[in-house]
C-alpha positions in Angstrom: 0.0 0.0 -0.1 1.5 3.3 -1.1 0.4 6.8 -0.1 0.5 10.2 -1.4 -0.6 13.1 0.8 -1.9 16.3 -0.5 -2.1 19.5 1.7 -4.5 21.9 0.0 -4.1 25.4 0.9 -5.4 28.7 -0.4 -2.1 29.8 -2.0 -0.2 26.4 -2.2 -0.8 22.8 -2.8 1.9 20.5 -1.3 2.4 16.9 -2.0 4.6 14.2 -0.3 4.8 10.4 -0.2 6.5 10.2 3.3 9.5 8.4 1.7 11.6 11.3 0.4 9.4 13.0 -2.3 7.9 16.3 -1.7 6.7 19.1 -3.9 5.1 22.4 -3.4 2.8 24.1 -6.2 1.9 27.9 -6.0 -1.8 27.8 -6.7 -4.2 30.8 -5.8 -7.2 28.9 -5.1 -9.3 32.1 -4.5 -8.6 33.4 -8.0 -9.6 30.4 -10.1 -11.1 27.5 -8.0 -12.3 25.8 -11.1 -8.8 24.8 -11.9 -8.2 23.1 -8.6 -9.2 19.5 -9.9 -6.6 20.0 -12.8 -3.9 21.2 -10.4 -4.6 18.2 -8.1 -4.4 15.8 -11.3 -0.9 17.6 -12.0 0.4 17.0 -8.5 -0.6 13.3 -8.7 1.0 12.8 -12.0 4.3 14.3 -11.0 4.6 12.3 -7.9 5.8 8.8 -7.5 2.9 6.2 -8.2 0.6 5.8 -5.2 -2.6 3.8 -5.0 -3.9 5.7 -1.8 -4.5 9.5 -1.1 -4.5 11.2 2.2 -5.8 14.8 2.2 -5.6 17.7 4.5 -6.5 21.2 3.9 -6.5 24.9 4.8 -7.9 26.1 1.6 -11.4 26.1 2.8 -10.9 29.5 4.3 -10.5 31.2 0.9 -12.9 33.9 0.3 -14.1 32.3 -2.9 -16.2 30.1 -0.6 -19.3 31.5 1.3 -18.4 29.2 4.2 -15.7 26.8 5.5 -18.0 24.0 5.1 -18.6 25.0 1.5 -14.9 25.2 1.1 -14.4 21.6 2.3 -17.2 20.3 0.1 -15.7 22.1 -3.1 -12.2 20.8 -2.1 -13.3 17.2 -1.6 -15.2 17.2 -4.8 -12.2 18.6 -6.6 -10.1 15.8 -5.1 -12.5 13.2 -6.4 -12.5 14.7 -9.9 -8.6 15.2 -10.0 -7.8 11.8 -8.8 -10.4 9.9 -10.8 -11.9 8.9 -7.5 -9.1 6.7 -6.4 -9.0 5.4 -2.8 -9.0 8.5 -0.5 -8.9 9.2 3.2 -9.2 12.6 4.8 -7.4 13.7 7.9 -9.5 15.0 10.8 -8.3 17.4 13.4 -8.8 14.9 15.9 -6.4 12.5 14.3 -8.8 10.2 12.5 -8.4 9.1 8.8 -12.0 8.8 7.2 -13.6 8.4 4.0 -14.7 11.6 2.0 -18.2 10.6 2.4 -17.8 10.7 6.3 -15.7 13.9 6.0 -18.4 15.7 4.2 -20.8 15.2 7.3 -18.1 16.8 9.7 -16.6 19.6 7.8 -15.6 21.4 11.1 -13.1 18.6 11.9 -11.9 18.6 8.3 -11.0 22.3 8.1 -7.5 23.4 8.9 -6.3 19.9 10.1 -2.9 20.1 8.6 -1.3 21.3 11.8 -2.4 18.4 13.7 -0.7 15.9 11.4 2.4 17.8 11.6 2.4 17.9 15.4 1.9 14.2 15.7 4.7 13.7 13.4 7.1 16.4 15.1 6.4 14.9 18.5 8.4 11.8 17.8 11.5 14.0 18.0 10.5 15.1 21.5 9.1 11.9 23.1 9.7 13.1 26.8 8.6 16.3 28.4 7.4 19.8 27.1 8.3 20.8 23.7 7.4 23.1 20.8 6.9 22.4 17.1 7.2 25.6 15.1 6.4 25.7 11.3 6.9 28.9 9.3 5.7 29.0 5.8 4.7 31.7 3.2 1.6 32.8 4.9 1.2 31.5 8.5 3.3 30.3 11.4 2.2 27.4 13.6 3.4 27.3 17.3 2.3 23.9 18.6 2.8 22.8 22.3 3.8 19.1 22.7 4.0 17.2 25.9 5.6 13.7 26.2 5.4 13.0 22.5 1.8 14.2 21.9 0.3 17.3 20.5 -1.1 19.5 23.5 -2.8 22.3 21.6 -5.3 24.6 23.3 -7.1 25.3 20.1 -8.4 23.3 17.4 -10.1 25.6 14.9 -8.2 28.6 13.4 -10.0 31.1 15.5 -9.1 29.2 18.6 -5.6 28.8 17.6 -5.3 32.5 16.8 -6.5 33.2 20.3 -4.0 30.9 22.0 -1.0 32.2 20.0 -0.8 28.7 18.3 -1.5 30.1 14.9 0.2 33.4 13.8 -1.2 34.8 10.4 2.1 36.1 9.2 4.8 34.3 6.9 7.9 35.0 5.0 6.4 35.5 1.7 2.8 36.5 1.2 2.2 38.6 4.2 1.8 42.4 3.3 4.5 44.6 4.7 1.8 47.0 6.1 0.4 44.2 8.0 3.6 43.7 9.9 5.1 47.2 10.4 3.3 50.3 11.0 6.4 52.6 10.6 9.9 52.3 9.3 13.0 54.2 9.4 14.0 56.4 6.4 17.1 58.6 6.4 17.3 59.4 10.0 13.5 59.8 10.5 10.6 57.4 11.2 7.9 57.2 8.4 4.5 55.7 8.6 4.0 53.1 5.8 1.1 53.3 3.4 -1.7 50.8 4.0 -1.6 49.3 0.5 -0.4 45.9 -0.9 2.7 47.4 -2.4 5.1 44.9 -1.1 5.3 41.7 0.8 7.6 39.9 3.2 9.1 38.1 0.2 10.4 41.5 -0.8 12.0 42.0 2.7 13.8 38.7 2.8 14.9 38.8 -0.8 16.8 42.0 0.1 18.2 40.4 3.2 19.2 37.3 1.2 17.0 35.0 3.4 15.1 34.0 0.3 16.6 33.5 -3.3 15.8 35.6 -6.2 13.6 34.0 -8.7 13.2 36.0 -11.9 10.5 33.6 -13.3 8.2 34.1 -10.3 5.8 37.1 -10.7 3.4 36.0 -7.8 4.4 39.4 -6.2 2.5 42.6 -5.1 2.9 44.2 -8.6 3.2 41.2 -10.9 6.9 41.9 -11.5 9.7 39.5 -11.0 10.9 38.4 -7.6 14.3 40.0 -7.8 16.1 42.5 -5.5 15.8 45.2 -8.0 12.1 44.9 -8.3 11.7 44.3 -4.5 13.4 47.7 -3.9 10.9 49.5 -6.0 8.1 47.7 -4.2 9.5 48.7 -0.8 9.9 52.3 -2.0 6.1 52.5 -2.5 5.5 51.6 1.0 6.6 55.1 1.9 5.0 56.6 -1.2 8.5 56.9 -2.8 10.1 55.6 -5.9 13.6 54.7 -7.3 14.7 58.3 -7.5 14.6 58.9 -3.6 14.9 55.4 -2.4 18.2 53.6 -2.9 19.5 50.1 -2.1 20.6 51.3 1.4 17.2 52.7 2.1 15.7 49.4 1.1 17.9 47.3 3.1 17.3 49.7 6.3 13.6 49.3 5.7 13.7 45.6 5.3 15.8 45.1 8.5 13.2 47.1 10.4 10.3 45.2 9.0 11.9 41.8 9.6 12.5 42.7 13.3 8.9 43.6 13.6 7.9 40.2 12.2 10.3 38.4 14.7 8.9 40.2 17.5 5.3 39.3 16.3 6.2 35.6 16.3 8.2 35.7 19.5 5.2 37.1 21.3 3.0 34.1 20.1 5.9 31.6 21.1 6.1 33.3 24.5 2.3 33.1 25.0 2.3 29.2 24.0 5.6 28.7 26.0 3.8 29.9 29.2 1.1 27.4 28.8 3.6 24.4 29.0 4.1 22.5 32.3 7.7 23.5 32.3 10.3 25.2 29.8 10.4 23.3 26.5 13.2 20.7 26.4 13.1 20.5 22.6 12.1 22.7 19.6 11.2 21.0 16.3 11.4 23.5 13.4 10.1 23.2 9.8 9.2 25.3 6.8 11.0 27.3 4.5 10.9 30.3 7.0 12.8 28.4 9.6 15.3 31.3 9.9 12.3 33.5 11.1 11.6 31.0 14.0 15.3 30.7 15.1 15.4 34.6 15.2 12.3 34.7 17.3 13.7 32.0 19.8 16.9 34.1 20.1 15.0 37.1 20.9 13.2 35.2 23.8 16.4 33.5 24.9 15.0 30.0 24.6 17.9 27.9 25.3 16.3 24.5 24.3 18.0 22.4 21.5 16.5 22.6 18.0 15.7 19.8 15.7 15.7 21.2 12.0 13.5 19.1 9.7 15.5 21.0 6.9 18.5 19.2 8.1 16.9 16.0 9.4 15.0 15.4 6.2 15.4 18.0 3.4 14.4 21.5 2.5 11.7 20.2 0.2 10.2 17.8 2.8 10.4 20.5 5.4 8.6 23.1 3.2 5.9 20.5 2.7 6.1 19.2 6.2 2.4 18.6 7.0 1.9 16.6 3.7 5.0 14.6 4.5 3.8 14.0 8.0 0.4 12.8 6.8 1.9 10.4 4.4 3.8 9.0 7.2 1.0 8.7 9.5 -1.3 7.3 7.0 1.2 4.5 6.2 1.6 3.8 10.0 -2.1 3.9 10.7 -3.1 1.5 7.9 -0.2 -0.9 8.8 -1.5 -1.4 12.4 
């Protein structure tokens, strides 16, 4: 029995087989949901052959759906169409794998369940005592408490997790700069930022060499390439400037300030979750292509616990698709029992 797991988000679709393969596809679900089935078909065709699918999702929150329940229904229908109705199981936030038919009757347990699969997998790296699993992606961060090798989250829904600090709606690519910082330094003064989607955190981390340039990628605020030169111009607009009065040094200074604001935001959430543990964390499990942000937040908090990096333990590709990898591993283990 071979498994392929799909983690279907609102901006990315991630696939993994739990045995070394992982892939991430940029897919703006809210823009063209009618293409979801075809994108699923593509993801399956480009993965190693598998006879079973395991599904988790966060895309039900996309604003193309009138409700999360409607989103769950749409996504599961697209999975059926895109997979030619092959054998499929859907992961629930309580840890069960169920048929799509059962999942459709309990959409509140299907919605935003990927963090739970990741937590169960990450917990094997911290079998004893309190720990944290921190996953930093393009849009959000998960800060999941673990105790004695099991998830110990206070929240299950997105709203509950936002309240508990276990979900932080900020990421290293898609988050608008104006959602992270209200003001930035500019040539010895402090300037308010404009509340427009002129630049995102991808621009910040491109200029700080934390993310690589990708000239072919135009999923940016202005549709121009993901390069340092284009990022500088996007950041200039955040203070209503342009290239004539905003040079590379100005851009780096702004980027450093905005990055510090995001570090503080994540650190506040980690601190909140950490205070709910029975004792100081003995282990931190890190995943996601924004792992560097988690490390800086932990340094700011002076958390001394050793870190396990899934980037290093597995691979960057698997770490970026960590919930999908986790689900594929769990599905294989559960069905082998």
